[in-house]
N, C-alpha and C positions, 0 to 999 in steps of 0.2 A: 703554462703547465699547471699552475695552481688553480686555474679556472675549472680544470677537470675534476678537482678534488670533491666538490659536492656530489656530483653524479656517481663517482666511484665509491664514495662513502655511503651513499644511499644503497647502492648495490650490495656492498658488504654487509650492511645492517639487515637488508631483506634476506640475504643468504643466511645470516645467523639466526633469524627468527623462525625459519621454516620448521626445524625440529621442535621449537617451543610451541608453535601452533599445533603441530601434529600431536604433541603430548597433551595440550589443552583439550582438543576435541576428542582424543582417545580416552581421557580421564573424566569426561562428563558423566553425571549420574545416570545410571541405567534407565531410570524412569525420569520423566519430565525433561527429556533432552532438548526439546525445542525451547522451553522456558530457560533452561540453563544456558543454552547458546545465546539467547537474547541477553541474559544477564552478563555473560562473559563479554559480549560485544560492548555493552554499556560500561562495564568495568574498564575495558581497554581504552575506550574513548575518554572516560573520566580521568584515568591515570595519565593519558597523554596530555589532556588539557591542563592538569595540575603541573606536570613537568614543564610544559611550554610556558605556563604562567610564571613559574619561577625563573625561567630563562629570560623571558621578556622583561620582567620586573628588574632582575639583576642587571640587564643590559640598559635599563632606563629608556626603553623604547615603547612603553605602553601608550604614551601620548601620541605616538606616530602611527597608530593602527588606523588603517583605511577601511572604513565601514562601507561596503558596497555589495549589491545583490549578486554580482558575479562570483565573488569569493564565497558568499554564503551558499550558492548553488554548487560550487565546486566542492565545498565541504560535505554537503548533504549527499551528493552523488558518490564521492570518494569514500567517505567513512561509514555511515550506517548502511548505505545501499550496496555499494560494491563490496565492501569488506564483509557485510552480512552474507551476501551470495558466496563470497570466497570461503568463509567459515563453513557454510553448508556444503559447498563443493568438497572441501577438505574432508569433512565427515563422510560424505558419500563415496569418496575415494579411499574408504577404509582407513581414515585418519592419516592420510599421506598428503600433507599440505604441499609438498614439492610437486606433486602431480597437478593439483589444482592451480598452482602458480604458473603452469605452462600457458594457461589461457590469458595471462597478461600480455602475451605476444599476439593475441588475436585482434588486438585493438585496431590495427590498420584497416581491417575489413570495414569497421564502422566509421572510422575517420574519413576514409576515402569515399564511402557511400554517402556520408553527409556532404562532403565537398561536391560530389557529382549531383546529388538529388536536391539538396537544400540550397547550396550556394551556387550551383550551376557552373562549377569550375571544371574545365576539361582535364581528363587524366593524361599525364605524360606517359612516355614509354616506360620510364622507371616505375611510375605508379602502377601501370598495368602488370609489369613483372612482379612487383611486390604483392599486388593483389592475387596474382596467380599462385605464387608460392604459398601465401597464407591460406588461400582457399584449398589448395591441395593438402596442406597440413590439417585444416579443419575436416576435410573429407576423410583423411586418414584417421583422425580421432573418431569421426562418425562411424567409420567402418569397424573400429574397435568396439564401439557401442553396439553396433549391429551384430558383431560376432560374439558379444557377451563378455569381452575382455575388460571393458569398463562399464559401469552402471549408467543407464540412461539419465537418471537424475544428476549424476556427477557431470556429464556432458552438458546438460541443459543449464545447470547452475553456473558452470564455468563460463559458458557463453554469455549468460546474464551479467556476470561479474565483469567480463570484458567490455560489454556495452556500457555499463555504468562507469567503468574506469575511463573509457574513451571520452564520454560526455563530460566527465569531471575535468579531464585535462584540457578540454576546449574552453571551459570557464576559467581555468587557471590562467590560460593565455590572456583572457580578456580582463581578469580582475586583479592579478598579482603584479606587484611592482618588482623591479630588478633588485632593489636594495633592501626589501623588507620581508625576506623569506619567513623568518620566525614569527613576526607579528601578523603577517598575512595568514600563515598557517594556523596561528593561535585563533584568529577570528573565525576562520573556516571550521576549525575543530570545535571551538566553543559553541558556535551556533548549532552545530550538529549534535553536540552533547546535550544541550538544552532541549532540542527537539526530541532526542531519544529519551530523555528523562520524562517528558510528558507522555510518552507511549508505554513506559515501563509498567504502570498499573494494568494495562491491557495485555501486555506481552507475558508478564509473570503473575500468575494468580495465586499459586501455592508457594510462597516464599519459604516456609518452613521445610517443605519437602525438597525444594531445590537446594537449600543450604545444608541439608542433613548430611552427615558423614564428612569425609575429607574435603577440604576446600583448596587443595593445591592447584586444581585446575583454574581457579580464580586468580591465583598468584601468576600463573603462566599467561593468562589473558592480560593481566595488568602489566607484566613485563613486555608483552607484545605492544601494548599501547604506548609505552615509553620509548622503546627502541624504534618502532615503525611509525606510529602516528606522530609522535613528537619530533623525533630526530630524523628518521629516514625521509619522511615526506617533506620536512623543512628543507633538507638538502636537495631533494629531487625538484621541488618547486623553485628553489633558488637557481638550480641549473637550467630549468626551463625558461625562467625569466631573464637569465644572463646569457647563456649560450644558445638558447633557442631549443625548440622541441626536437629538431632533427639530430643535433649533436647529442642531446641527452638520451634519445632513443638508442643511438649506437653504443654509448657508454654504459647503458643499463640493460642492454639486450641479452647478455649472456648469463646473468645470475640464475634464471629459472633452470637452464640446462645444468649449470654447476650444482644447483640444489639436488637435482636428480642424480648426478654423478656421485655426490657426497653421500646421499642416502644409499645408493648401490654399494659404494665402498664400505659403508658402515655395516650393511648386511653381509657383505663378503667377509669382512673381518670377524663377524660373529658366526660365520659359516651358515648363514641363513639365505634362503632364496629371496630374490627381489622380483616380485611378480609383475614385471613390466615387459610387454611384448616389444618385438623389434619395430612393429608398426607405430607404437607410441613414441619410441626413441626417434624414429624417422620423422614423425609429425612434429616433435619438438624442434628438431633441427630445421625443418622447413619453416616453422613459425619464426624462429630466430633469423633465418636468412631473409624472410619477407620483411621483418622489421628493419633490418639493416639496409636492404634495397630501398625501402620507403624513405629512410633517413637520408640516404645518398641522393635520391631523387629530389627531396625537399631542398637540399643544399644547392642542387644544380639549378 
């Protein structure tokens, strides 16, 4: 029973940070938004690195850090690349991070495509059903974009985030150990933060303009870095390393839909409309179903 705690804890943390991300991208400066978003991503990564450093040092496990290229690649794909696309998708979804988070369930499309095309692994019946469900969900999202209900950039950025997330999880399986979740995550995040720091002079040119006015949005990004990058991902990667990817997928499958339900309930309590069509709700349900079917197929 206790083995399920890391995955469930990661789900709860990711569910908690969705309104924080929505607030962060909604509060970006009206001008220089791209530069501000890049700065917000760097602040989130730096905050997560600092928090994880404290955890690793206090646990006395700094000397046990395993330096390997797979963990570094997992960090680069997961943090600056996937999360960068996720932030941009959240902004494109009118600052509704819970909608952008639905694309985290699109990952089976890319993992199964890699298994078939790169590793030449045959698809099982369960894989085929999972792929069909996810593809129908993606088509439903696409139809919403065609119908003008969601913006094309939001759809494209969400798919890009899903691709990067899927690739990152593949390297997690190759590089992370079963007993070193925090130190493995620290290494992956620290490498990514250093890489991001080298790009900041190119990504942010007018620091004075970006930092003018209220800086509460930076506090929100920093909080996301601690709760998600440092804590949630450590728990998620630990679950992948100990329980396996299939069980972890099942245990973390439902939080994106719950995030939408909570956002709808909050709007309902405020007597405000929640502008999400039935097609998007159906697409989200199909994506979750596809993830679960894939996980069951993997266990079989």
